[in-house]
C-alpha positions as CSV (number, residue, x, y, z in Angstrom):
1,M,-62.8,-167.2,-49.2
2,V,-65.1,-169.5,-51.4
3,F,-68.3,-167.8,-49.6
4,S,-66.9,-164.5,-50.5
5,A,-66.5,-165.2,-54.0
6,L,-69.9,-166.9,-54.2
7,A,-71.7,-163.8,-52.4
8,I,-70.0,-161.4,-54.7
9,A,-71.3,-163.6,-57.9
10,C,-74.5,-163.7,-56.4
11,T,-74.9,-159.8,-55.9
12,T,-73.5,-159.4,-59.3
13,V,-76.2,-161.3,-60.8
14,A,-78.6,-159.6,-58.8
15,W,-77.7,-156.5,-59.8
16,I,-77.6,-157.2,-63.8
17,S,-81.2,-158.9,-63.2
18,A,-82.1,-155.6,-61.8
19,V,-80.8,-153.5,-64.3
20,V,-82.6,-155.5,-67.3
21,M,-85.5,-156.1,-65.6
22,S,-85.6,-152.0,-65.1
23,G,-85.8,-151.4,-68.7
24,L,-82.2,-149.4,-68.9
25,V,-80.4,-152.1,-71.0
26,M,-83.5,-153.6,-72.9
27,P,-86.3,-150.9,-72.9
28,D,-89.9,-152.4,-72.9
29,P,-91.5,-152.2,-76.6
30,A,-94.6,-151.5,-75.1
31,L,-93.3,-148.4,-73.2
32,A,-91.7,-147.3,-76.2
33,H,-94.9,-147.7,-78.2
34,S,-96.9,-145.6,-76.0
35,K,-94.8,-142.5,-76.4
36,G,-96.1,-142.5,-79.7
37,L,-99.7,-142.2,-78.4
38,Y,-101.0,-138.5,-78.2
39,A,-104.3,-137.3,-76.3
40,T,-105.1,-134.9,-78.9
41,E,-105.1,-135.1,-83.1
42,A,-103.3,-131.8,-82.7
43,E,-100.5,-133.4,-80.6
44,A,-100.1,-136.3,-83.0
45,R,-100.2,-133.9,-86.0
46,R,-97.3,-131.7,-84.8
47,R,-95.2,-134.8,-84.1
48,A,-96.2,-136.3,-87.4
49,E,-94.7,-133.3,-88.8
50,Q,-91.6,-133.2,-87.1
51,I,-91.0,-136.7,-88.6
52,G,-91.9,-136.4,-92.1
53,C,-95.6,-137.7,-92.1
54,K,-98.5,-135.9,-93.4
55,A,-101.4,-137.8,-91.8
56,V,-102.5,-138.8,-88.3
57,H,-104.6,-142.0,-87.2
58,E,-106.3,-143.1,-84.3
59,N,-105.8,-146.0,-81.9
60,N,-107.8,-147.0,-79.1
61,G,-108.9,-143.7,-78.5
62,R,-105.5,-142.1,-78.9
63,W,-103.7,-140.4,-81.7
64,M,-100.5,-141.5,-83.3
65,P,-98.6,-139.7,-85.9
66,C,-98.5,-140.9,-89.6
67,A,-101.4,-143.0,-91.8
68,D,-100.5,-146.0,-89.7
69,E,-98.2,-147.8,-87.4
70,R,-96.2,-149.4,-90.7
71,E,-95.5,-145.6,-92.0
72,L,-94.9,-144.2,-88.4
73,H,-92.2,-147.0,-87.5
74,Q,-90.5,-146.6,-91.2
75,Q,-90.2,-142.8,-90.5
76,L,-88.7,-143.3,-86.9
77,R,-86.3,-145.8,-88.1
78,Q,-84.7,-142.9,-90.7
79,Q,-84.4,-140.7,-87.5
């Protein structure tokens, strides 16, 4: 009986760990940030208009909505 309870507890902990690690509970900030990167300026400009920004900026060869990341995060928090 003690063994069964221990096995259930270990299985539960392993399952919770897998869910957390997969990002289902706490998404990876880098993953969220990468969703704001676009291959073209036109794509970033369309997204900028959707969230209320008037400009776009380049970041490591990719394009992002808004004049800078500060403005982007401010606009996203208002959504």
